N, C-alpha and C positions, 0 to 999 in steps of 0.2 A: 410447432411445441405443443404438447399437451398439458394440463395443468399439472401433472404428476411429475414431469419432466422439468416443469419450471421450478417447482418447490425443490426437487433434488439438485437441480445445478444451483439454485439459489441458496441452498444449505452449503454445497460444496464450496460456492464462492465467499460465503460467509466465513466459513472455517479458514479457508486458505487465504483470506484478505490480510488477517492479521498473524496467523501462522506464517512464518517465512518460508512459504513454499510455493508462492506465486498464483493468486486467484486467477489471473488471465491466461496463465499457461494451464491451469487445470478446467477452466472454461473451454479453451481450443480444444485440448485432448479428449474432454467429457463428450462435448458435442461431435467430435469426429468418431470417437468408439461407440457413441449412441445413435449414430448416423441421423443426428438431427442437423438441419439444414437451413439456418436463420440468417438471411442477408445481412449485412451491416453489422452494427455493433449495438443497437437499439437495448437488446436485453441485458448487455453487460453494462451498459449506462444504467439502467433502472435497478438492478441488482446492488451495484456499487452505491446507489443512495440509500438503500436500506443499511448498508455496510457504516456509512457515514453517518447514520441517525444512532448506531450502536455506541461510536466514538463519542459524540456529542453527548449521549445521555452518561455514558460511563466517565467523562472527563469534565463534566458539566460544572463542577467546582473550580477547577482550573481554569477552565475557558471564561468563568464570571469573574474571577480574579485578575485575569490578565485583560480583559475588556475595562473592567474598574479602573485598574491602572493606568491603561491607555487614555482615559478620558482627563487622567491627571498631567498629561505629558507636557502641558505648558505650564502647569502649577508650580510655584516655589515652595509648597507644602507635601510634595512628594515624600514617602516614606522609603526606606532603604528597599523594602520589599516592592513597592513599586517601581523604584528605578530598575531593580533586577528582572521585573516582569515587562517592563518596556524593551530592556534589551533582547529578551527571549523572543518577543514579538518581531521585533528587528531582524534578529537572526532566521527567524522562521521567514519572514518576508524575502530576505537575500537568497535563502535556499530554494525558495518557492520560484523567484524569479528566474534564477539560473535554470531551473528544470522546464520552465514555461520557455526560455529562449531555446533551449535544445531541443524541447518536443515540438514548437512551431515550425523550426528549422528543418526538422527530420520526420515531421509527421506522416507525410505519404509512405516513407519507407517503413515506418514503424507499424503502420497498418496494414501494409501489405503481407507482414508476417504472420497476422491472424490466419492466413490463409494457407500457412504452410506448417502443416503438425509437427514434421520432423526437426525443423529449426527451434521449436519449442522444446521439443526433447533435449537439445542440445543445451538450449538456455537454462534448462533445469539442472543440468550438470553443473554448468558454471554457478549456479546459485549454491548448490551444494558445497562447491570449493570456497564461495566467500564465506559461507555460515562457520565451516570447518576451522576456517584461518582465522575468523574472528573470535571463535571461543578460545583459541590460544592467545589472544591478546592480553596482555597483562592489564590488570584494573586500572582504570584512569583516575586523575585526581581532579578534572575540569568539571564545573557545574554546565548546565545548558545556558546559563546567563553569562558565562563569561569565556565562550568558546572562541569567540572573535570572528572577524568578517571572513578571512581564508579559510577555516575551517566549516564555516557554514557554506561557503561557494563549493567546497569538497562533497559536503553531505548533499548538497542541492544536485551536483553531478552524479552522485551514487543512486538518487531518486530518479534521475533522468533517464539511468540505465534500465530500471524497472519499467519504462514505457515498452520496453522490448518483452513480449509473451513469453514467460517462462523464467524471466528474472523478478525474484520476490521483491517489491517495493518494501514491505516493511523489513525484509531480510537484508537489503542494500543499506536502507536508512541507519538501521540499527548496527549494522557491519561498519559502516563509515563512520559513523559517530563514536564507536569503539576503537576505530582506528585512530580518531581525533583525541584518543585518551579522556573522552568523556566517561563520567562515571556511570555505571552501568544502569543504575535505576533512572538517572537521567535521560540515557540514550533512549531507553524504552517510551519514557513520556514524550522527547521529542520528536520521536519517531510518529506517534499516535497522532502528536498536534499537527505534524506537520503533513499528515494524509487529510486532514480537513479540507485545506484549499486544493490540494491536488485532485482530490475526489471531486469536489463541488466544481472546481473549474473546468476540469475534462468533461464532466456531465453536461455543464451549462454550453460547452461550445459544440459538444456533439447533439444535443437536443435539437439545435436550431436547423439540422440537417434532416431531421427525421421526416419521413413522408408522412402524408396525410392516410395512407392505408395502413402503415404501422401501427396507427391508434387504436384499431380494433385490436389489437393483440395485448393491449395494456392492462387487461383484468388477470390474464395468465401471467403476465411479466410480473404484475405488483404482487401476486403471489410468492414468487420468487424473491421480493424484494424483501416481504416479511421474514420469509425463511432467512434470508441473509443477515437481516438484523437481530434475529433472536440466536442463531449460531455465531454470529461475529461476537455478540456481546458476551455470550458465555467463555469464550476463548481468549479475551483480553486480558484478563486476572493471570489465566493460566501461564500466558506467553512473558506476563511482566517478571513472575516468578522465575521460570526457567533461565530467562536472562541473567538474573542477579545469581543463579546457581551454576551458570557457565554450563548450559546443557542444551546450547542450540545445535551442536554436533550431531544429536540423534536427528535432527531435521536433514542434516546434509546426507546422511544415510539415505533417509526416505526419499530425497529428491535424486540421489545417483540412481538408487534402485527404480524408481518411476521412470527416469530419462531412459536406462537401457532396456526396461520391460518395453517401453512405449516404441523406441526405435527398433526393437524387434518384431513387434507386431505391424509397425507401420510398413516396415522394409519386407514383411513375411509375402 
């Protein structure tokens, strides 16, 4: 992989990590059509860390508030906001735990799909369906701090589906939050906060499997991570705005088009 290709794919990953069109699917198809053959998933790990940094920077006030409330978990002087923040943390933990259980159970099956581009195309079509249906979902009346355990588990299952390349993590978590009748602005924030342990956990698990000879590529990979950070940070606010205005269906049109075009060229 050249430096230019790393930056190009990193930019694509950053844009598609938060836009609900599947970053992993775009990376698989991008490497397939560009003729890039990088064994393993080391590049994807590094650029995902760039995306993670974008979320941490954009939501740093929310994160600080949550962590501050967490330190008061055993205090009798918790404010009403502290109690709500602690509930959010609990629901984030529940959703993450469900995702982790499913991910560990089917890890090998999911990773095998990264080498099969046509299955990614089909998964992109499914993502389009999920987004289209979510846009038709009536506005909810639940905040993220009172969704309850069952709905948190439901959202965790949605995130687990996104381990499949071509299924959008942000798309499914936002959609499943909307299906749970969470308010649209809360669904966006919950999805982004949920991405933090998901991205970090996956990266830490896979980093231990990196081979020594892959370390030589870290310079080029890091350029991709920087590109992912910049492009990811720029699109977060855009996506939040589109969710509130019920415009996710436009991404479904994109996913369907990319899916059909990719299948055509793969089978050609």
